[in-house]
MMTF fields as JSON, N, C-alpha, C and O atoms, coordinates in Angstrom:
{
  "mmtfVersion": "1.0.0",
  "mmtfProducer": "UNKNOWN",
  "numBonds": 359,
  "numAtoms": 360,
  "numGroups": 90,
  "numChains": 1,
  "numModels": 1,
  "chainsPerModel": [1],
  "groupsPerChain": [90],
  "chainIdList": ["A"],
  "bondAtomList": [4, 2, 8, 6, 12, 10, 16, 14, 20, 18, 24, 22, 28, 26, 32, 30, 36, 34, 40, 38, 44, 42, 48, 46, 52, 50, 56, 54, 60, 58, 64, 62, 68, 66, 72, 70, 76, 74, 80, 78, 84, 82, 88, 86, 92, 90, 96, 94, 100, 98, 104, 102, 108, 106, 112, 110, 116, 114, 120, 118, 124, 122, 128, 126, 132, 130, 136, 134, 140, 138, 144, 142, 148, 146, 152, 150, 156, 154, 160, 158, 164, 162, 168, 166, 172, 170, 176, 174, 180, 178, 184, 182, 188, 186, 192, 190, 196, 194, 200, 198, 204, 202, 208, 206, 212, 210, 216, 214, 220, 218, 224, 222, 228, 226, 232, 230, 236, 234, 240, 238, 244, 242, 248, 246, 252, 250, 256, 254, 260, 258, 264, 262, 268, 266, 272, 270, 276, 274, 280, 278, 284, 282, 288, 286, 292, 290, 296, 294, 300, 298, 304, 302, 308, 306, 312, 310, 316, 314, 320, 318, 324, 322, 328, 326, 332, 330, 336, 334, 340, 338, 344, 342, 348, 346, 352, 350, 356, 354],
  "bondOrderList": [1, 1, 1, 1, 1, 1, 1, 1, 1, 1, 1, 1, 1, 1, 1, 1, 1, 1, 1, 1, 1, 1, 1, 1, 1, 1, 1, 1, 1, 1, 1, 1, 1, 1, 1, 1, 1, 1, 1, 1, 1, 1, 1, 1, 1, 1, 1, 1, 1, 1, 1, 1, 1, 1, 1, 1, 1, 1, 1, 1, 1, 1, 1, 1, 1, 1, 1, 1, 1, 1, 1, 1, 1, 1, 1, 1, 1, 1, 1, 1, 1, 1, 1, 1, 1, 1, 1, 1, 1],
  "groupList": [{"groupName": "UNK", "atomNameList": ["N", "CA", "C", "O"], "elementList": ["N", "C", "C", "O"], "formalChargeList": [0, 0, 0, 0], "bondAtomList": [1, 0, 2, 1, 3, 2], "bondOrderList": [1, 1, 2], "singleLetterCode": "X", "chemCompType": "L-PEPTIDE LINKING"}],
  "groupTypeList": [0, 0, 0, 0, 0, 0, 0, 0, 0, 0, 0, 0, 0, 0, 0, 0, 0, 0, 0, 0, 0, 0, 0, 0, 0, 0, 0, 0, 0, 0, 0, 0, 0, 0, 0, 0, 0, 0, 0, 0, 0, 0, 0, 0, 0, 0, 0, 0, 0, 0, 0, 0, 0, 0, 0, 0, 0, 0, 0, 0, 0, 0, 0, 0, 0, 0, 0, 0, 0, 0, 0, 0, 0, 0, 0, 0, 0, 0, 0, 0, 0, 0, 0, 0, 0, 0, 0, 0, 0, 0],
  "groupIdList": [1, 2, 3, 4, 5, 6, 7, 8, 9, 10, 11, 12, 13, 14, 15, 16, 17, 18, 19, 20, 21, 22, 23, 24, 25, 26, 27, 28, 29, 30, 31, 32, 33, 34, 35, 36, 37, 38, 39, 40, 41, 42, 43, 44, 45, 46, 47, 48, 49, 50, 51, 52, 53, 54, 55, 56, 57, 58, 59, 60, 61, 62, 63, 64, 65, 66, 67, 68, 69, 70, 71, 72, 73, 74, 75, 76, 77, 78, 79, 80, 81, 82, 83, 84, 85, 86, 87, 88, 89, 90],
  "secStructList": [7, 2, 2, 2, 2, 2, 2, 2, 2, 2, 2, 2, 2, 2, 2, 2, 2, 2, 2, 2, 2, 2, 2, 2, 2, 2, 2, 2, 2, 2, 6, 6, 7, 7, 7, 1, 1, 1, 3, 3, 3, 3, 3, 7, 6, 6, 1, 1, 3, 3, 3, 3, 3, 7, 1, 1, 3, 3, 3, 3, 3, 3, 3, 3, 3, 7, 6, 6, 1, 7, 3, 3, 3, 3, 3, 3, 3, 3, 3, 3, 6, 6, 3, 3, 3, 3, 3, 3, 3, 7],
  "xCoordList": [0.759, 0.022, -1.262, -1.673, -1.885, -3.131, -2.883, -3.701, -1.743, -1.41, -1.163, -1.554, -0.527, -0.277, -1.592, -1.736, -2.532, -3.837, -4.547, -5.164, -4.466, -5.099, -4.458, -5.155, -3.131, -2.423, -2.799, -3.037, -2.856, -3.227, -4.652, -4.914, -5.559, -6.948, -7.012, -7.726, -6.279, -6.271, -5.704, -6.251, -4.627, -4.035, -5.001, -5.142, -5.658, -6.623, -7.79, -8.246, -8.267, -9.371, -8.936, -9.696, -7.744, -7.243, -7.106, -7.478, -6.577, -6.41, -7.766, -7.92, -8.736, -10.071, -10.723, -11.319, -10.621, -11.198, -10.513, -11.184, -9.187, -8.457, -8.826, -9.006, -8.935, -9.326, -10.724, -10.967, -11.636, -12.995, -12.993, -13.733, -12.171, -12.069, -11.532, -12.072, -10.477, -9.872, -10.838, -10.969, -11.51, -12.45, -13.621, -14.054, -14.142, -15.257, -14.867, -15.61, -13.722, -13.296, -12.944, -13.14, -12.428, -12.117, -13.393, -13.459, -14.396, -15.658, -16.341, -16.872, -16.333, -16.929, -16.16, -16.759, -14.852, -14.041, -14.377, -14.453, -14.576, -14.921, -16.291, -16.572, -17.137, -18.456, -18.472, -19.543, -17.297, -17.119, -17.777, -18.328, -17.722, -18.242, -17.074, -15.964, -17.35, -16.318, -16.007, -16.909, -14.752, -14.427, -14.996, -15.163, -15.289, -15.88, -14.807, -14.911, -13.786, -12.798, -11.524, -10.683, -11.362, -10.184, -10.503, -11.614, -9.526, -9.694, -9.12, -8.048, -9.835, -9.338, -8.113, -8.17, -6.997, -5.778, -5.39, -4.769, -5.754, -5.396, -6.199, -6.704, -6.288, -6.861, -5.72, -5.059, -5.49, -4.383, -4.594, -5.697, -3.558, -3.559, -4.631, -5.163, -4.945, -5.933, -7.375, -8.315, -7.555, -8.872, -9.662, -10.874, -9.016, -9.709, -9.336, -9.913, -8.396, -7.986, -8.039, -7.453, -8.754, -8.842, -8.145, -8.375, -7.295, -6.541, -7.024, -7.096, -7.352, -7.789, -6.749, -6.178, -6.496, -5.526, -6.226, -6.897, -6.069, -6.583, -5.424, -4.316, -5.672, -4.622, -3.804, -4.124, -2.761, -1.89, -2.313, -1.672, -3.365, -3.809, -4.223, -4.538, -4.216, -4.56, -5.604, -5.524, -6.577, -7.602, -7.477, -7.499, -7.346, -7.281, -8.51, -8.812, -9.22, -10.395, -10.161, -9.855, -10.305, -10.083, -11.421, -12.198, -11.667, -12.934, -12.742, -11.696, -13.774, -13.791, -15.089, -16.027, -15.132, -16.353, -16.922, -16.187, -18.252, -18.875, -19.182, -18.768, -19.891, -20.165, -21.043, -20.996, -21.844, -22.71, -21.993, -22.574, -20.763, -19.998, -20.181, -19.656, -20.906, -21.099, -19.885, -19.345, -19.456, -18.304, -18.746, -19.802, -17.937, -18.201, -16.874, -15.845, -16.922, -15.722, -15.507, -16.353, -14.393, -14.127, -12.996, -12.796, -12.246, -11.114, -10.957, -10.952, -10.831, -10.673, -9.634, -9.712, -8.669, -7.58, -7.425, -7.636, -7.054, -6.724, -5.303, -4.97, -4.466, -3.059, -2.842, -3.166, -2.298, -2.021, -0.507, 0.192, -0.005, 1.424, 2.22, 3.299, 1.686, 2.38, 2.214, 2.834, 1.387, 1.145, -0.301, -1.213, -0.515, -1.86, -2.605, -2.166, -3.749, -4.513, -5.861, -6.455, -6.347, -7.634, -7.679, -7.261, -8.195, -8.358, -9.579, -9.793, -10.385, -11.582, -11.59, -11.395, -11.817, -11.859, -13.115, -13.447, -13.82, -15.0, -14.637, -15.499],
  "yCoordList": [-22.455, -21.553, -21.079, -19.932, -21.952, -21.608, -20.565, -19.667, -20.684, -19.7, -18.321, -17.309, -18.274, -17.012, -16.335, -15.122, -17.107, -16.564, -15.999, -14.936, -16.689, -16.219, -14.913, -13.987, -14.838, -13.622, -12.468, -11.356, -12.709, -11.658, -11.17, -9.97, -12.069, -11.676, -10.847, -9.846, -11.251, -10.509, -9.105, -8.137, -8.985, -7.673, -6.817, -5.624, -7.402, -6.659, -6.155, -5.027, -6.966, -6.549, -5.386, -4.435, -5.446, -4.367, -3.073, -2.002, -3.166, -1.977, -1.374, -0.153, -2.198, -1.699, -1.023, 0.045, -1.619, -1.012, 0.312, 1.287, 0.354, 1.583, 2.675, 3.834, 2.302, 3.276, 3.821, 5.014, 2.967, 3.412, 4.396, 5.379, 4.139, 5.057, 6.41, 7.452, 6.395, 7.63, 8.413, 9.626, 7.751, 8.435, 9.009, 10.129, 8.261, 8.752, 10.011, 10.992, 10.004, 11.178, 12.348, 13.502, 12.072, 13.145, 13.818, 15.046, 13.033, 13.599, 14.385, 15.468, 13.851, 14.585, 15.877, 16.899, 15.839, 17.039, 18.09, 19.278, 17.663, 18.592, 19.224, 20.294, 18.575, 19.108, 19.786, 20.042, 20.076, 20.756, 20.001, 20.619, 18.679, 17.848, 17.177, 17.096, 16.694, 15.984, 14.643, 13.993, 14.219, 12.89, 11.793, 11.986, 10.647, 9.534, 8.613, 8.172, 8.322, 7.32, 7.893, 7.132, 9.191, 9.822, 10.289, 10.735, 10.182, 10.546, 11.937, 12.271, 12.743, 14.071, 13.929, 13.283, 14.54, 14.404, 15.691, 15.647, 16.849, 18.08, 19.257, 19.244, 20.253, 21.542, 22.539, 22.627, 23.283, 24.243, 25.308, 25.456, 26.026, 26.991, 28.062, 28.545, 28.43, 29.487, 28.979, 29.761, 27.678, 27.034, 27.157, 26.942, 27.494, 27.627, 26.534, 26.479, 25.669, 24.592, 23.265, 23.121, 22.301, 20.962, 20.002, 20.052, 19.129, 18.17, 16.766, 16.396, 15.995, 14.607, 13.706, 14.062, 12.532, 11.587, 10.3, 9.674, 9.904, 8.63, 7.679, 7.921, 6.602, 5.628, 6.105, 5.779, 6.867, 7.363, 8.705, 9.214, 9.282, 10.578, 11.475, 11.001, 12.781, 13.786, 14.72, 15.093, 15.091, 16.05, 17.272, 17.148, 18.451, 19.699, 20.528, 20.756, 20.981, 21.822, 23.142, 23.157, 24.249, 25.578, 26.312, 26.349, 26.888, 27.563, 29.069, 29.567, 29.782, 31.237, 31.696, 30.915, 32.964, 33.537, 34.562, 35.358, 34.529, 35.535, 36.791, 36.897, 37.728, 38.99, 38.82, 39.643, 37.762, 37.498, 36.726, 36.473, 36.357, 35.61, 34.105, 33.374, 33.615, 32.179, 31.576, 32.157, 30.41, 29.729, 28.85, 28.222, 28.805, 27.919, 27.43, 28.097, 26.247, 25.672, 26.341, 26.229, 27.031, 27.746, 27.166, 27.558, 26.231, 25.637, 24.199, 23.933, 23.277, 21.872, 21.257, 21.432, 20.541, 19.94, 18.474, 18.078, 17.668, 16.256, 16.043, 16.347, 15.514, 15.242, 13.736, 13.088, 13.171, 11.74, 11.543, 11.927, 10.948, 10.726, 12.012, 11.989, 13.149, 14.416, 15.188, 16.238, 14.692, 15.372, 15.844, 15.063, 17.098, 17.648, 17.039, 17.155, 16.381, 15.75, 16.425, 16.281, 17.155, 17.823, 19.037, 18.979, 20.144, 21.348, 22.098, 22.225, 22.599, 23.361, 24.599, 24.517, 25.737, 26.996, 27.738, 27.788, 28.321, 29.121, 30.572, 31.4],
  "zCoordList": [30.299, 29.448, 30.128, 29.955, 30.889, 31.57, 32.654, 32.854, 33.362, 34.401, 33.791, 34.373, 32.64, 31.958, 31.585, 31.735, 31.108, 30.743, 31.978, 31.901, 33.097, 34.335, 34.791, 35.207, 34.713, 35.106, 34.181, 34.653, 32.892, 31.942, 32.161, 32.07, 32.445, 32.726, 34.005, 34.056, 35.03, 36.296, 36.095, 36.624, 35.344, 35.077, 34.265, 34.533, 33.291, 32.471, 33.318, 33.132, 34.233, 35.115, 36.0, 36.182, 36.545, 37.391, 36.589, 37.07, 35.379, 34.533, 34.174, 34.194, 33.85, 33.51, 34.715, 34.573, 35.88, 37.088, 37.427, 37.764, 37.34, 37.626, 36.625, 37.0, 35.353, 34.327, 34.588, 34.407, 35.007, 35.31, 36.48, 36.463, 37.49, 38.63, 38.175, 38.547, 37.376, 36.891, 36.016, 36.18, 35.102, 34.209, 34.988, 34.715, 35.955, 36.775, 37.524, 37.506, 38.178, 38.942, 38.024, 38.403, 36.825, 35.884, 35.39, 35.32, 35.05, 34.576, 35.69, 35.446, 36.907, 38.026, 38.278, 38.612, 38.122, 38.313, 37.261, 37.573, 36.027, 34.96, 35.174, 34.634, 35.952, 36.282, 37.654, 38.204, 38.206, 39.492, 40.646, 41.558, 40.611, 41.689, 42.405, 41.878, 43.626, 44.394, 43.741, 43.211, 43.772, 43.248, 44.144, 45.348, 43.546, 44.281, 44.852, 45.997, 44.065, 44.443, 45.051, 45.528, 45.047, 45.627, 47.044, 47.329, 47.913, 49.327, 49.569, 49.063, 50.344, 50.68, 51.573, 52.619, 51.152, 51.947, 52.661, 53.723, 52.081, 52.775, 52.231, 51.109, 53.067, 52.69, 52.793, 53.828, 51.732, 51.726, 52.803, 53.33, 53.118, 54.224, 54.081, 55.08, 52.865, 52.67, 52.75, 52.607, 52.978, 53.057, 51.771, 51.774, 50.684, 49.412, 48.42, 47.334, 48.757, 47.867, 48.625, 49.698, 48.043, 48.627, 47.672, 46.464, 48.205, 47.4, 47.754, 48.926, 46.721, 46.87, 46.22, 45.189, 46.82, 46.278, 45.887, 46.708, 44.622, 44.134, 43.91, 44.388, 43.19, 42.898, 41.701, 40.558, 41.958, 40.907, 40.342, 39.422, 40.864, 40.377, 41.538, 42.63, 41.279, 42.281, 41.688, 40.518, 42.498, 42.089, 42.992, 44.217, 42.388, 43.141, 42.803, 41.631, 43.841, 43.642, 44.361, 45.554, 43.642, 44.209, 44.306, 43.352, 45.469, 45.73, 45.788, 46.205, 45.359, 45.377, 46.038, 46.197, 46.417, 46.987, 46.014, 45.43, 45.849, 44.986, 45.797, 46.952, 45.214, 45.89, 47.118, 48.032, 47.148, 48.303, 49.401, 50.457, 49.172, 50.165, 50.061, 50.902, 49.06, 48.879, 48.194, 47.253, 48.665, 48.079, 46.926, 46.986, 45.875, 44.746, 44.186, 44.301, 43.575, 42.967, 41.618, 40.73, 41.456, 40.225, 39.414, 38.265, 39.993, 39.29, 39.768, 40.97, 38.824, 39.167, 38.229, 37.014, 38.789, 38.012, 38.369, 39.515, 37.38, 37.6, 37.116, 35.971, 38.005, 37.704, 37.737, 38.732, 36.662, 36.572, 36.605, 35.668, 37.679, 37.878, 37.683, 37.092, 38.185, 38.121, 36.83, 36.659, 35.912, 34.634, 34.609, 34.882, 34.288, 34.221, 33.043, 31.898, 33.325, 32.25, 32.028, 30.959, 33.021, 32.87, 33.785, 34.942, 33.244, 34.04, 33.538, 32.333, 34.484, 34.143, 35.022, 36.234, 34.403, 35.128, 34.703, 33.518, 35.687, 35.335, 35.203, 34.912]
}
């Protein structure tokens, strides 16, 4: 019984930490900021989309240029296991 309790506590800690990582990167994505816990894996061919990979989730950030030629993040999406869970567009 004691081993079961230890295993359950360990699983609960892992789930809480993973959830905190996902929520942090989702909130940062909604504010058009770079994710903290996801690693940049590729830049799309047009150099306007950056894809980050986290533990079971993906963050896509799309950049646009304004009239002055300055780049800004205009679209940010978070995909959890292939399902869109958050998207922000300016």
